[in-house]
VONUKE-967794 format. One record per residue: x negated, y, z of N, C-alpha, C, O in turn; residue in one letter; residue number from 1. Coordinates in nm, 3 decimals, decimal comma. Each point is the difference from the previous one (the first is absolute). Example, Ala and Ser with C-alpha at 12.3 -4.5 7.8 and 13.67 -1.06 7.14 Angstrom:
<atoms>
<atom n_X="-1,319" n_Y="-0,569" n_Z="0,780" ca_X="0,089" ca_Y="0,119" ca_Z="0,000" c_X="-0,090" c_Y="0,120" c_Z="0,000" o_X="-0,104" o_Y="-0,002" o_Z="0,066" torlum="A" zati="1"/>
<atom n_X="0,139" n_Y="0,107" n_Z="-0,138" ca_X="-0,082" ca_Y="0,119" ca_Z="0,006" c_X="0,077" c_Y="0,109" c_Z="0,073" o_X="-0,051" o_Y="0,111" o_Z="0,017" torlum="S" zati="2"/>
</atoms>
This chain:
<atoms>
<atom n_X="-0,083" n_Y="-0,100" n_Z="0,001" ca_X="0,082" ca_Y="0,109" ca_Z="0,008" c_X="-0,087" c_Y="0,124" c_Z="0,006" o_X="-0,086" o_Y="0,021" o_Z="0,086" torlum="M" zati="1"/>
<atom n_X="0,117" n_Y="0,059" n_Z="-0,187" ca_X="-0,087" ca_Y="0,124" ca_Z="-0,017" c_X="0,031" c_Y="0,094" c_Z="0,126" o_X="0,089" o_Y="-0,019" o_Z="0,083" torlum="G" zati="2"/>
<atom n_X="-0,183" n_Y="0,126" n_Z="-0,086" ca_X="0,007" ca_Y="0,101" ca_Z="0,104" c_X="0,129" c_Y="0,076" c_Z="0,013" o_X="0,065" o_Y="0,026" o_Z="0,101" torlum="M" zati="3"/>
<atom n_X="-0,041" n_Y="0,007" n_Z="-0,237" ca_X="0,139" ca_Y="0,073" ca_Z="-0,023" c_X="0,132" c_Y="-0,089" c_Z="0,064" o_X="0,080" o_Y="0,036" o_Z="0,086" torlum="L" zati="4"/>
<atom n_X="-0,088" n_Y="-0,151" n_Z="-0,151" ca_X="0,116" ca_Y="-0,089" ca_Z="0,055" c_X="-0,005" c_Y="-0,011" c_Z="0,149" o_X="0,105" o_Y="0,013" o_Z="0,063" torlum="S" zati="5"/>
<atom n_X="-0,223" n_Y="-0,038" n_Z="0,004" ca_X="0,022" ca_Y="0,002" ca_Z="0,137" c_X="0,032" c_Y="0,119" c_Z="0,070" o_X="0,057" o_Y="-0,014" o_Z="0,108" torlum="K" zati="6"/>
<atom n_X="-0,083" n_Y="0,132" n_Z="-0,150" ca_X="0,024" ca_Y="0,128" ca_Z="0,042" c_X="0,146" c_Y="0,018" c_Z="-0,028" o_X="0,063" o_Y="0,056" o_Z="0,090" torlum="R" zati="7"/>
<atom n_X="-0,004" n_Y="-0,089" n_Z="-0,183" ca_X="0,131" ca_Y="0,012" ca_Z="-0,026" c_X="0,087" c_Y="-0,089" c_Z="0,091" o_X="0,104" o_Y="0,048" o_Z="0,046" torlum="K" zati="8"/>
<atom n_X="-0,140" n_Y="-0,171" n_Z="-0,019" ca_X="0,049" ca_Y="-0,094" ca_Z="0,082" c_X="-0,004" c_Y="0,063" c_Z="0,131" o_X="0,105" o_Y="0,015" o_Z="0,062" torlum="G" zati="9"/>
<atom n_X="-0,210" n_Y="0,020" n_Z="-0,018" ca_X="0,027" ca_Y="0,069" ca_Z="0,165" c_X="0,084" c_Y="0,118" c_Z="-0,021" o_X="0,084" o_Y="0,015" o_Z="0,089" torlum="K" zati="10"/>
<atom n_X="-0,083" n_Y="0,063" n_Z="-0,173" ca_X="0,074" ca_Y="0,130" ca_Z="0,003" c_X="0,164" c_Y="-0,045" c_Z="-0,001" o_X="0,088" o_Y="0,055" o_Z="0,067" torlum="E" zati="11"/>
<atom n_X="-0,069" n_Y="-0,168" n_Z="-0,161" ca_X="0,145" ca_Y="-0,034" ca_Z="0,001" c_X="0,045" c_Y="-0,067" c_Z="0,135" o_X="0,112" o_Y="0,024" o_Z="0,046" torlum="G" zati="12"/>
<atom n_X="-0,210" n_Y="-0,118" n_Z="0,024" ca_X="0,048" ca_Y="-0,031" ca_Z="0,120" c_X="0,023" c_Y="0,094" c_Z="0,114" o_X="0,086" o_Y="-0,023" o_Z="0,085" torlum="E" zati="13"/>
<atom n_X="-0,174" n_Y="0,143" n_Z="-0,083" ca_X="0,015" ca_Y="0,121" ca_Z="0,070" c_X="0,138" c_Y="0,055" c_Z="-0,025" o_X="0,083" o_Y="0,018" o_Z="0,090" torlum="R" zati="14"/>
<atom n_X="-0,065" n_Y="0,006" n_Z="-0,208" ca_X="0,125" ca_Y="0,064" ca_Z="-0,040" c_X="0,121" c_Y="-0,076" c_Z="0,030" o_X="0,099" o_Y="0,071" o_Z="0,019" torlum="E" zati="15"/>
<atom n_X="-0,079" n_Y="-0,208" n_Z="-0,010" ca_X="0,095" ca_Y="-0,084" ca_Z="0,027" c_X="0,019" c_Y="0,012" c_Z="0,167" o_X="0,109" o_Y="0,013" o_Z="0,056" torlum="V" zati="16"/>
<atom n_X="-0,239" n_Y="-0,022" n_Z="0,010" ca_X="0,013" ca_Y="0,010" ca_Z="0,142" c_X="0,067" c_Y="0,123" c_Z="0,041" o_X="0,084" o_Y="-0,003" o_Z="0,090" torlum="A" zati="17"/>
<atom n_X="-0,119" n_Y="0,116" n_Z="-0,153" ca_X="0,053" ca_Y="0,137" ca_Z="0,023" c_X="0,149" c_Y="0,001" c_Z="-0,027" o_X="0,082" o_Y="0,055" o_Z="0,075" torlum="G" zati="18"/>
<atom n_X="-0,058" n_Y="-0,105" n_Z="-0,164" ca_X="0,160" ca_Y="-0,030" ca_Z="-0,029" c_X="0,075" c_Y="-0,072" c_Z="0,100" o_X="0,110" o_Y="0,038" o_Z="0,040" torlum="L" zati="19"/>
<atom n_X="-0,171" n_Y="-0,150" n_Z="0,002" ca_X="0,055" ca_Y="-0,069" ca_Z="0,121" c_X="0,039" c_Y="0,099" c_Z="0,118" o_X="0,103" o_Y="-0,002" o_Z="0,067" torlum="L" zati="20"/>
<atom n_X="-0,216" n_Y="0,093" n_Z="-0,057" ca_X="-0,021" ca_Y="0,076" ca_Z="0,137" c_X="0,118" c_Y="0,111" c_Z="-0,015" o_X="0,070" o_Y="0,026" o_Z="0,098" torlum="R" zati="21"/>
<atom n_X="-0,050" n_Y="0,036" n_Z="-0,218" ca_X="0,093" ca_Y="0,092" ca_Z="-0,010" c_X="0,144" c_Y="-0,056" c_Z="0,006" o_X="0,093" o_Y="0,080" o_Z="0,005" torlum="Q" zati="22"/>
<atom n_X="-0,068" n_Y="-0,213" n_Z="-0,005" ca_X="0,117" ca_Y="-0,045" ca_Z="0,009" c_X="0,017" c_Y="-0,073" c_Z="0,163" o_X="0,087" o_Y="-0,084" o_Z="0,023" torlum="H" zati="23"/>
<atom n_X="-0,173" n_Y="0,127" n_Z="0,071" ca_X="-0,019" ca_Y="-0,049" ca_Z="0,121" c_X="-0,047" c_Y="-0,131" c_Z="0,044" o_X="0,022" o_Y="-0,044" o_Z="0,112" torlum="G" zati="24"/>
<atom n_X="-0,098" n_Y="-0,027" n_Z="-0,214" ca_X="-0,063" ca_Y="-0,109" ca_Z="0,020" c_X="-0,158" c_Y="0,017" c_Z="0,032" o_X="-0,054" o_Y="0,101" o_Z="-0,046" torlum="Y" zati="25"/>
<atom n_X="-0,020" n_Y="-0,183" n_Z="0,116" ca_X="-0,124" ca_Y="0,007" ca_Z="0,027" c_X="-0,096" c_Y="-0,060" c_Z="-0,100" o_X="-0,080" o_Y="-0,089" o_Z="0,029" torlum="E" zati="26"/>
<atom n_X="0,094" n_Y="0,145" n_Z="-0,155" ca_X="-0,086" ca_Y="-0,052" ca_Z="-0,091" c_X="-0,152" c_Y="0,047" c_Z="-0,009" o_X="-0,043" o_Y="0,110" o_Z="0,034" torlum="G" zati="27"/>
<atom n_X="-0,021" n_Y="-0,204" n_Z="-0,082" ca_X="-0,142" ca_Y="-0,024" ca_Z="0,014" c_X="-0,056" c_Y="-0,097" c_Z="-0,102" o_X="0,070" o_Y="-0,091" o_Z="-0,045" torlum="R" zati="28"/>
<atom n_X="-0,194" n_Y="0,109" n_Z="0,009" ca_X="-0,061" ca_Y="-0,092" ca_Z="-0,095" c_X="-0,041" c_Y="-0,135" c_Z="0,075" o_X="-0,047" o_Y="-0,004" o_Z="0,114" torlum="R" zati="29"/>
<atom n_X="0,070" n_Y="-0,097" n_Z="-0,188" ca_X="-0,008" ca_Y="-0,116" ca_Z="0,058" c_X="-0,174" c_Y="-0,052" c_Z="0,038" o_X="-0,095" o_Y="0,078" o_Z="-0,008" torlum="G" zati="30"/>
<atom n_X="0,085" n_Y="-0,196" n_Z="0,042" ca_X="-0,137" ca_Y="-0,031" ca_Z="0,026" c_X="-0,091" c_Y="-0,023" c_Z="-0,091" o_X="-0,119" o_Y="-0,008" o_Z="0,030" torlum="V" zati="31"/>
<atom n_X="0,167" n_Y="-0,005" n_Z="-0,168" ca_X="-0,070" ca_Y="-0,034" ca_Z="-0,097" c_X="-0,123" c_Y="0,090" c_Z="-0,046" o_X="-0,101" o_Y="-0,038" o_Z="-0,060" torlum="Q" zati="32"/>
<atom n_X="0,135" n_Y="0,166" n_Z="0,104" ca_X="-0,113" ca_Y="0,111" ca_Z="-0,013" c_X="-0,127" c_Y="-0,038" c_Z="0,080" o_X="-0,106" o_Y="0,061" o_Z="-0,020" torlum="Y" zati="33"/>
<atom n_X="0,115" n_Y="-0,158" n_Z="0,108" ca_X="-0,106" ca_Y="-0,030" ca_Z="0,069" c_X="-0,055" c_Y="-0,139" c_Z="-0,050" o_X="-0,064" o_Y="-0,078" o_Z="0,072" torlum="R" zati="34"/>
<atom n_X="0,098" n_Y="0,055" n_Z="-0,209" ca_X="-0,067" ca_Y="-0,109" ca_Z="-0,071" c_X="0,087" c_Y="-0,132" c_Z="0,016" o_X="-0,037" o_Y="-0,100" o_Z="-0,062" torlum="G" zati="35"/>
<atom n_X="0,144" n_Y="0,093" n_Z="0,138" ca_X="0,061" ca_Y="-0,131" ca_Z="-0,003" c_X="0,110" c_Y="-0,023" c_Z="-0,093" o_X="0,094" o_Y="0,080" o_Z="-0,009" torlum="L" zati="36"/>
<atom n_X="-0,102" n_Y="-0,178" n_Z="-0,056" ca_X="0,079" ca_Y="-0,042" ca_Z="-0,125" c_X="0,135" c_Y="-0,072" c_Z="0,071" o_X="0,007" o_Y="-0,063" o_Z="0,105" torlum="E" zati="37"/>
<atom n_X="0,092" n_Y="0,095" n_Z="-0,196" ca_X="0,127" ca_Y="-0,064" ca_Z="0,015" c_X="0,083" c_Y="0,099" c_Z="0,081" o_X="0,121" o_Y="-0,017" o_Z="-0,011" torlum="G" zati="38"/>
<atom n_X="-0,156" n_Y="0,108" n_Z="0,081" ca_X="0,070" ca_Y="0,088" ca_Z="0,078" c_X="0,106" c_Y="0,094" c_Z="-0,061" o_X="-0,022" o_Y="0,025" o_Z="-0,118" torlum="A" zati="39"/>
<atom n_X="0,117" n_Y="0,024" n_Z="0,163" ca_X="0,102" ca_Y="0,090" ca_Z="-0,043" c_X="-0,089" c_Y="0,132" c_Z="-0,034" o_X="-0,098" o_Y="0,025" o_Z="0,069" torlum="Q" zati="40"/>
<atom n_X="0,136" n_Y="0,057" n_Z="-0,176" ca_X="-0,049" ca_Y="0,136" ca_Z="-0,006" c_X="0,025" c_Y="0,097" c_Z="0,083" o_X="-0,082" o_Y="0,084" o_Z="0,038" torlum="D" zati="41"/>
<atom n_X="0,206" n_Y="-0,093" n_Z="-0,002" ca_X="0,049" ca_Y="0,100" ca_Z="0,096" c_X="0,098" c_Y="-0,055" c_Z="0,101" o_X="0,091" o_Y="-0,071" o_Z="-0,043" torlum="V" zati="42"/>
<atom n_X="-0,098" n_Y="0,096" n_Z="0,169" ca_X="0,074" ca_Y="-0,056" ca_Z="0,100" c_X="0,084" c_Y="0,107" c_Z="0,065" o_X="-0,024" o_Y="0,119" o_Z="-0,018" torlum="V" zati="43"/>
<atom n_X="0,122" n_Y="-0,161" n_Z="0,093" ca_X="0,076" ca_Y="0,093" ca_Z="0,073" c_X="0,153" c_Y="0,012" c_Z="-0,035" o_X="0,077" o_Y="0,073" o_Z="0,062" torlum="G" zati="44"/>
<atom n_X="-0,043" n_Y="-0,148" n_Z="-0,161" ca_X="0,137" ca_Y="0,001" ca_Z="-0,036" c_X="0,080" c_Y="-0,146" c_Z="0,037" o_X="-0,001" o_Y="-0,090" o_Z="-0,084" torlum="L" zati="45"/>
<atom n_X="0,060" n_Y="0,077" n_Z="0,195" ca_X="0,026" ca_Y="-0,119" ca_Z="0,053" c_X="0,089" c_Y="-0,075" c_Z="-0,109" o_X="0,090" o_Y="0,050" o_Z="-0,068" torlum="P" zati="46"/>
<atom n_X="-0,140" n_Y="-0,201" n_Z="0,066" ca_X="0,065" ca_Y="-0,081" ca_Z="-0,077" c_X="-0,048" c_Y="-0,004" c_Z="-0,140" o_X="0,056" o_Y="-0,080" o_Z="-0,075" torlum="G" zati="47"/>
<atom n_X="-0,167" n_Y="0,166" n_Z="0,022" ca_X="-0,030" ca_Y="0,013" ca_Z="-0,133" c_X="-0,160" c_Y="-0,035" c_Z="-0,001" o_X="-0,082" o_Y="0,042" o_Z="0,082" torlum="A" zati="48"/>
<atom n_X="0,058" n_Y="-0,118" n_Z="-0,182" ca_X="-0,149" ca_Y="-0,014" ca_Z="-0,040" c_X="-0,029" c_Y="0,087" c_Z="-0,135" o_X="0,056" o_Y="-0,020" o_Z="-0,108" torlum="S" zati="49"/>
<atom n_X="-0,146" n_Y="0,115" n_Z="0,132" ca_X="-0,005" ca_Y="0,099" ca_Z="-0,101" c_X="-0,124" c_Y="-0,007" c_Z="-0,075" o_X="-0,108" o_Y="-0,003" o_Z="0,060" torlum="I" zati="50"/>
<atom n_X="0,116" n_Y="0,001" n_Z="-0,188" ca_X="-0,114" ca_Y="0,006" ca_Z="-0,101" c_X="0,027" c_Y="0,125" c_Z="-0,050" o_X="0,115" o_Y="0,040" o_Z="-0,014" torlum="E" zati="51"/>
<atom n_X="-0,223" n_Y="0,032" n_Z="-0,018" ca_X="-0,016" ca_Y="0,144" ca_Z="-0,041" c_X="-0,068" c_Y="-0,023" c_Z="-0,137" o_X="-0,101" o_Y="-0,071" o_Z="-0,005" torlum="V" zati="52"/>
<atom n_X="0,155" n_Y="0,131" n_Z="-0,111" ca_X="-0,052" ca_Y="-0,002" ca_Z="-0,129" c_X="0,023" c_Y="0,146" c_Z="-0,063" o_X="0,106" o_Y="0,049" o_Z="-0,039" torlum="K" zati="53"/>
<atom n_X="-0,236" n_Y="0,007" n_Z="0,041" ca_X="-0,019" ca_Y="0,133" ca_Z="-0,053" c_X="-0,054" c_Y="0,003" c_Z="-0,132" o_X="-0,117" o_Y="0,037" o_Z="-0,016" torlum="R" zati="54"/>
<atom n_X="0,195" n_Y="-0,074" n_Z="-0,089" ca_X="-0,061" ca_Y="-0,024" ca_Z="-0,124" c_X="0,085" c_Y="0,028" c_Z="-0,133" o_X="0,123" o_Y="-0,001" o_Z="0,004" torlum="T" zati="55"/>
<atom n_X="-0,187" n_Y="0,023" n_Z="-0,113" ca_X="0,082" ca_Y="0,040" ca_Z="-0,106" c_X="0,095" c_Y="-0,129" c_Z="-0,071" o_X="0,108" o_Y="0,019" o_Z="-0,056" torlum="Q" zati="56"/>
<atom n_X="-0,173" n_Y="-0,145" n_Z="0,071" ca_X="0,068" ca_Y="-0,115" ca_Z="-0,046" c_X="-0,004" c_Y="-0,110" c_Z="0,127" o_X="-0,095" o_Y="-0,028" o_Z="0,073" torlum="R" zati="57"/>
<atom n_X="0,203" n_Y="-0,013" n_Z="-0,071" ca_X="0,021" ca_Y="-0,095" ca_Z="0,119" c_X="0,030" c_Y="-0,135" c_Z="-0,033" o_X="0,086" o_Y="-0,022" o_Z="-0,085" torlum="L" zati="58"/>
<atom n_X="-0,149" n_Y="-0,076" n_Z="0,142" ca_X="0,035" ca_Y="-0,134" ca_Z="-0,014" c_X="0,090" c_Y="-0,016" c_Z="0,118" o_X="-0,036" o_Y="-0,009" o_Z="0,118" torlum="D" zati="59"/>
<atom n_X="0,156" n_Y="0,007" n_Z="-0,164" ca_X="0,120" ca_Y="0,010" ca_Z="0,097" c_X="0,019" c_Y="-0,117" c_Z="0,089" o_X="0,009" o_Y="0,007" o_Z="0,122" torlum="L" zati="60"/>
<atom n_X="-0,003" n_Y="-0,134" n_Z="-0,204" ca_X="-0,016" ca_Y="-0,131" ca_Z="0,070" c_X="-0,113" c_Y="-0,041" c_Z="0,079" o_X="0,012" o_Y="-0,071" o_Z="0,099" torlum="Y" zati="61"/>
<atom n_X="-0,126" n_Y="0,115" n_Z="-0,142" ca_X="-0,116" ca_Y="-0,027" ca_Z="0,066" c_X="-0,002" c_Y="0,088" c_Z="0,132" o_X="-0,030" o_Y="-0,054" o_Z="0,106" torlum="G" zati="62"/>
<atom n_X="0,060" n_Y="0,177" n_Z="-0,108" ca_X="0,011" ca_Y="0,096" ca_Z="0,120" c_X="0,109" c_Y="-0,051" c_Z="0,080" o_X="-0,017" o_Y="0,011" o_Z="0,121" torlum="A" zati="63"/>
<atom n_X="0,126" n_Y="-0,064" n_Z="-0,160" ca_X="0,094" ca_Y="-0,063" ca_Z="0,110" c_X="-0,054" c_Y="-0,117" c_Z="0,043" o_X="0,019" o_Y="-0,028" o_Z="0,119" torlum="L" zati="64"/>
<atom n_X="-0,083" n_Y="-0,049" n_Z="-0,187" ca_X="-0,057" ca_Y="-0,112" ca_Z="0,041" c_X="-0,110" c_Y="0,013" c_Z="0,122" o_X="-0,015" o_Y="-0,083" o_Z="0,090" torlum="E" zati="65"/>
<atom n_X="-0,055" n_Y="0,197" n_Z="-0,104" ca_X="-0,078" ca_Y="0,032" ca_Z="0,101" c_X="0,043" c_Y="0,065" c_Z="0,108" o_X="-0,073" o_Y="-0,013" o_Z="0,098" torlum="Q" zati="66"/>
<atom n_X="0,178" n_Y="0,086" n_Z="-0,082" ca_X="0,087" ca_Y="0,034" ca_Z="0,108" c_X="0,062" c_Y="-0,122" c_Z="0,067" o_X="0,001" o_Y="0,002" o_Z="0,123" torlum="A" zati="67"/>
<atom n_X="0,054" n_Y="-0,116" n_Z="-0,187" ca_X="0,048" ca_Y="-0,098" ca_Z="0,056" c_X="-0,101" c_Y="-0,111" c_Z="0,064" o_X="0,032" o_Y="-0,077" o_Z="0,091" torlum="R" zati="68"/>
<atom n_X="-0,162" n_Y="0,082" n_Z="-0,154" ca_X="-0,094" ca_Y="-0,071" ca_Z="0,058" c_X="-0,043" c_Y="0,056" c_Z="0,145" o_X="-0,032" o_Y="-0,080" o_Z="0,088" torlum="A" zati="69"/>
<atom n_X="0,033" n_Y="0,215" n_Z="-0,066" ca_X="-0,042" ca_Y="0,042" ca_Z="0,095" c_X="0,093" c_Y="0,038" c_Z="0,122" o_X="-0,032" o_Y="0,066" o_Z="0,099" torlum="A" zati="70"/>
<atom n_X="0,147" n_Y="-0,120" n_Z="-0,127" ca_X="0,117" ca_Y="0,018" ca_Z="0,086" c_X="-0,013" c_Y="-0,095" c_Z="0,133" o_X="-0,057" o_Y="-0,109" o_Z="0,003" torlum="R" zati="71"/>
<atom n_X="0,120" n_Y="0,172" n_Z="0,102" ca_X="-0,005" ca_Y="-0,078" ca_Z="0,115" c_X="0,156" c_Y="-0,078" c_Z="-0,002" o_X="0,078" o_Y="0,017" o_Z="-0,093" torlum="L" zati="72"/>
<atom n_X="-0,051" n_Y="-0,095" n_Z="0,198" ca_X="0,124" ca_Y="-0,075" ca_Z="0,026" c_X="0,129" c_Y="0,105" c_Z="0,003" o_X="-0,008" o_Y="0,092" o_Z="0,081" torlum="E" zati="73"/>
<atom n_X="0,105" n_Y="-0,101" n_Z="-0,150" ca_X="0,112" ca_Y="0,090" ca_Z="-0,027" c_X="-0,027" c_Y="0,126" c_Z="-0,080" o_X="0,090" o_Y="0,084" o_Z="-0,008" torlum="G" zati="74"/>
<atom n_X="-0,182" n_Y="-0,070" n_Z="-0,040" ca_X="-0,022" ca_Y="0,139" ca_Z="-0,080" c_X="0,043" c_Y="-0,032" c_Z="-0,132" o_X="0,021" o_Y="-0,114" o_Z="-0,041" torlum="E" zati="75"/>
<atom n_X="-0,008" n_Y="0,226" n_Z="-0,028" ca_X="0,035" ca_Y="0,014" ca_Z="-0,148" c_X="-0,115" c_Y="0,061" c_Z="-0,060" o_X="-0,060" o_Y="0,090" o_Z="0,058" torlum="V" zati="76"/>
<atom n_X="0,022" n_Y="-0,137" n_Z="-0,181" ca_X="-0,113" ca_Y="0,056" ca_Z="-0,082" c_X="0,043" c_Y="0,122" c_Z="-0,078" o_X="0,092" o_Y="0,000" o_Z="-0,082" torlum="G" zati="77"/>
<atom n_X="-0,164" n_Y="0,097" n_Z="0,113" ca_X="0,042" ca_Y="0,136" ca_Z="-0,079" c_X="-0,117" c_Y="0,064" c_Z="-0,065" o_X="-0,108" o_Y="0,006" o_Z="0,059" torlum="V" zati="78"/>
<atom n_X="0,125" n_Y="0,049" n_Z="-0,194" ca_X="-0,110" ca_Y="0,062" ca_Z="-0,086" c_X="0,049" c_Y="0,147" c_Z="-0,004" o_X="0,109" o_Y="0,035" o_Z="-0,046" torlum="V" zati="79"/>
<atom n_X="-0,207" n_Y="0,051" n_Z="0,102" ca_X="0,004" ca_Y="0,135" ca_Z="-0,020" c_X="-0,064" c_Y="0,044" c_Z="-0,116" o_X="-0,122" o_Y="-0,013" o_Z="-0,002" torlum="F" zati="80"/>
<atom n_X="0,186" n_Y="0,068" n_Z="-0,106" ca_X="-0,094" ca_Y="0,027" ca_Z="-0,120" c_X="0,019" c_Y="0,144" c_Z="-0,046" o_X="0,114" o_Y="0,046" o_Z="-0,005" torlum="H" zati="81"/>
<atom n_X="-0,217" n_Y="0,027" n_Z="-0,029" ca_X="0,007" ca_Y="0,120" ca_Z="-0,074" c_X="-0,108" c_Y="0,038" c_Z="-0,113" o_X="-0,120" o_Y="-0,021" o_Z="0,020" torlum="R" zati="82"/>
<atom n_X="0,164" n_Y="0,071" n_Z="-0,126" ca_X="-0,079" ca_Y="0,029" ca_Z="-0,118" c_X="-0,038" c_Y="0,147" c_Z="0,034" o_X="0,061" o_Y="0,070" o_Z="0,081" torlum="R" zati="83"/>
<atom n_X="-0,173" n_Y="-0,031" n_Z="-0,155" ca_X="-0,026" ca_Y="0,154" ca_Z="0,005" c_X="0,126" c_Y="0,088" c_Z="-0,037" o_X="0,076" o_Y="-0,038" o_Z="-0,089" torlum="N" zati="84"/>
<atom n_X="-0,054" n_Y="0,159" n_Z="0,161" ca_X="0,106" ca_Y="0,067" ca_Z="-0,013" c_X="0,131" c_Y="-0,056" c_Z="0,015" o_X="0,095" o_Y="0,050" o_Z="-0,060" torlum="A" zati="85"/>
<atom n_X="-0,081" n_Y="-0,147" n_Z="0,132" ca_X="0,133" ca_Y="-0,070" ca_Z="0,009" c_X="0,016" c_Y="-0,007" c_Z="0,158" o_X="-0,097" o_Y="0,013" o_Z="0,075" torlum="C" zati="86"/>
<atom n_X="0,219" n_Y="-0,035" n_Z="-0,031" ca_X="0,038" ca_Y="-0,030" ca_Z="0,133" c_X="-0,017" c_Y="-0,160" c_Z="0,029" o_X="-0,003" o_Y="-0,086" o_Z="-0,089" torlum="D" zati="87"/>
<atom n_X="-0,006" n_Y="0,062" n_Z="0,234" ca_X="-0,027" ca_Y="-0,135" ca_Z="0,029" c_X="0,145" c_Y="-0,079" c_Z="-0,034" o_X="0,109" o_Y="0,055" o_Z="0,010" torlum="W" zati="88"/>
<atom n_X="-0,127" n_Y="-0,184" n_Z="-0,049" ca_X="0,113" ca_Y="-0,091" ca_Z="-0,008" c_X="-0,023" c_Y="-0,110" c_Z="0,090" o_X="-0,111" o_Y="-0,030" o_Z="0,044" torlum="V" zati="89"/>
<atom n_X="0,220" n_Y="-0,030" n_Z="-0,017" ca_X="-0,016" ca_Y="-0,144" ca_Z="0,099" c_X="0,068" c_Y="-0,112" c_Z="-0,107" o_X="0,100" o_Y="0,013" o_Z="-0,070" torlum="V" zati="90"/>
<atom n_X="-0,184" n_Y="-0,120" n_Z="0,083" ca_X="0,054" ca_Y="-0,118" ca_Z="-0,080" c_X="-0,015" c_Y="-0,129" c_Z="0,112" o_X="-0,088" o_Y="-0,021" o_Z="0,083" torlum="V" zati="91"/>
<atom n_X="0,197" n_Y="-0,048" n_Z="-0,111" ca_X="0,019" ca_Y="-0,116" ca_Z="0,095" c_X="0,092" c_Y="-0,111" c_Z="-0,066" o_X="0,069" o_Y="0,025" o_Z="-0,099" torlum="M" zati="92"/>
<atom n_X="-0,072" n_Y="-0,131" n_Z="0,151" ca_X="0,083" ca_Y="-0,131" ca_Z="-0,041" c_X="0,134" c_Y="0,040" c_Z="0,005" o_X="0,040" o_Y="0,055" o_Z="0,102" torlum="D" zati="93"/>
<atom n_X="0,048" n_Y="-0,078" n_Z="-0,212" ca_X="0,128" ca_Y="0,040" ca_Z="0,013" c_X="0,081" c_Y="-0,045" c_Z="0,112" o_X="0,077" o_Y="0,078" o_Z="0,057" torlum="A" zati="94"/>
<atom n_X="-0,089" n_Y="-0,212" n_Z="-0,019" ca_X="0,062" ca_Y="-0,068" ca_Z="0,106" c_X="-0,025" c_Y="0,074" c_Z="0,123" o_X="0,099" o_Y="0,020" o_Z="0,071" torlum="H" zati="95"/>
<atom n_X="-0,206" n_Y="0,023" n_Z="-0,032" ca_X="-0,059" ca_Y="0,093" ca_Z="0,113" c_X="0,076" c_Y="0,110" c_Z="-0,007" o_X="0,062" o_Y="0,039" o_Z="0,099" torlum="D" zati="96"/>
<atom n_X="-0,056" n_Y="0,022" n_Z="-0,214" ca_X="0,084" ca_Y="0,144" ca_Z="-0,005" c_X="0,138" c_Y="-0,022" c_Z="0,025" o_X="0,059" o_Y="0,087" o_Z="0,062" torlum="F" zati="97"/>
<atom n_X="0,000" n_Y="-0,184" n_Z="-0,097" ca_X="0,139" ca_Y="-0,025" ca_Z="0,001" c_X="0,020" c_Y="-0,043" c_Z="0,156" o_X="0,099" o_Y="0,045" o_Z="0,057" torlum="M" zati="98"/>
<atom n_X="-0,164" n_Y="-0,108" n_Z="-0,003" ca_X="0,007" ca_Y="-0,043" ca_Z="0,145" c_X="-0,012" c_Y="0,133" c_Z="0,082" o_X="0,079" o_Y="0,017" o_Z="0,093" torlum="R" zati="99"/>
<atom n_X="-0,177" n_Y="0,081" n_Z="-0,124" ca_X="-0,021" ca_Y="0,108" ca_Z="0,057" c_X="0,131" c_Y="0,119" c_Z="-0,025" o_X="0,061" o_Y="0,061" o_Z="0,087" torlum="L" zati="100"/>
<atom n_X="-0,046" n_Y="-0,055" n_Z="-0,210" ca_X="0,116" ca_Y="0,081" ca_Z="-0,030" c_X="0,152" c_Y="-0,033" c_Z="0,065" o_X="0,080" o_Y="0,088" o_Z="0,031" torlum="W" zati="101"/>
<atom n_X="-0,056" n_Y="-0,227" n_Z="-0,018" ca_X="0,119" ca_Y="-0,040" ca_Z="0,056" c_X="-0,008" c_Y="0,054" c_Z="0,154" o_X="0,110" o_Y="0,020" o_Z="0,052" torlum="S" zati="102"/>
<atom n_X="-0,210" n_Y="0,002" n_Z="0,017" ca_X="-0,014" ca_Y="0,050" ca_Z="0,134" c_X="0,051" c_Y="0,153" c_Z="0,001" o_X="0,060" o_Y="0,049" o_Z="0,096" torlum="K" zati="103"/>
<atom n_X="-0,088" n_Y="0,017" n_Z="-0,207" ca_X="0,025" ca_Y="0,130" ca_Z="-0,014" c_X="0,128" c_Y="0,056" c_Z="-0,051" o_X="0,051" o_Y="0,107" o_Z="0,033" torlum="V" zati="104"/>
<atom n_X="-0,002" n_Y="-0,202" n_Z="-0,127" ca_X="0,143" ca_Y="-0,002" ca_Z="-0,063" c_X="0,054" c_Y="-0,126" c_Z="-0,028" o_X="-0,008" o_Y="-0,058" o_Z="-0,108" torlum="R" zati="105"/>
<atom n_X="0,071" n_Y="0,013" n_Z="0,224" ca_X="0,065" ca_Y="-0,140" ca_Z="0,006" c_X="0,089" c_Y="-0,004" c_Z="-0,137" o_X="0,038" o_Y="0,104" o_Z="-0,053" torlum="P" zati="106"/>
<atom n_X="-0,012" n_Y="-0,221" n_Z="0,005" ca_X="0,095" ca_Y="-0,007" ca_Z="-0,108" c_X="0,135" c_Y="-0,004" c_Z="0,051" o_X="0,096" o_Y="-0,006" o_Z="-0,077" torlum="A" zati="107"/>
</atoms>
């Protein structure tokens, strides 16, 4: 991974952690910044295993698999993605989304 990619990745993780804090959660970068592989990119959103991708081209299913691989028992794999000059978007498995949505807006 090149220096620019690493820098963009770190900046993206900081942005997502900040976004979580703006909404009242204790967002912070995960332990992978210490060189530990397989850890979540950002922690602090209860029930979510977060993978952050700050890139122009996203391997959607690869990123979602990374989020799933790092999740703990009972967590949902979530990908936060942002391209240059765009807002953050969240990607997750449709079944997980429907389960969460049904808690917000029961059928």
